N, C-alpha and C positions, 0 to 999 in steps of 0.2 A: 826766614831763619826755621826750622826746623828743630822743637827744641827736644832736648835731652830728657831721654828718661834713666833713673838707676831703681838697683828695685835690691832692700839694705835690711838690714839689723837692727830697730831701735836699742840706741843706748843710753837712753836718757830721757827724763821725761820731767825732768822740772823744773824745768823755763813757764810760765804762761805763752800757750798756743804754742809755743817753742819746741821741737823733735834734738835729740843728735840722732842721725843715722851715720850708719858704719856701715861701707859699702866695700863690698871687695871687687876684684877683678882677679883674672887669672893672665899675668903675662909670659912671652919668651921670651927664656938667659941670652939676650947676644949669642955670647961668646958659648958657654956649655947645653945651649937648646934643649933645658931644663924647664918646664911650665915651674913659676912663682911666683905664691900671692903676695896680691898688692892689698895695701884695705886704707880707706880716706874718711874722717867722718864730717857732717852734713849739718850742716843745721839749717832744719825748714819747719816751714809757717801751718803750723794744727788749728785753724778756727775753732774746734768746738772742742777740742782738749781731749781727742776718744784713742788715740797713742798711748797704749801704753810699751812699757821694755818687755825685747826681747821679739815684740810683734814683728815680721815682716813684710816690708810696709815699700805703695812701691814712689822718687819721689818726680818733682817735675821739677824741670824745670824755670824761672820766673822770671817778671820786673825785681830789684834791688825793696823789697819792707823793710831793712835794719842795716844799721854798719853788719852784719854778717851770715843776714839771712836773704838767699836766691834760690829755694827753693820752698815749693809747694809738698806736699803728701795731700799724692790723690786719693781722692776723699777715699770710690769703688773698693781699694782694696785697703785703705785703712782696717783693722781688726780682724784677718783675715786669720785669721793662727785659731785664734778664741774666740 
């Protein structure tokens, strides 16, 4: 089964080895046919603590690492914006 990959912005890096990433998606409203931006926050595992707030990163679905962490930061994309 393929792993999902999302792109988003780091909104918090205060936890150890964990970042919070806000991923936005554009969906069409079923009645009004207008595109709406929806966002969701994901907790992702960042082993080297290299991501900082404001970085654009890609996260990939992974096995559960804790109660709320089910995503990994892709290492080649981390710190790309800085």
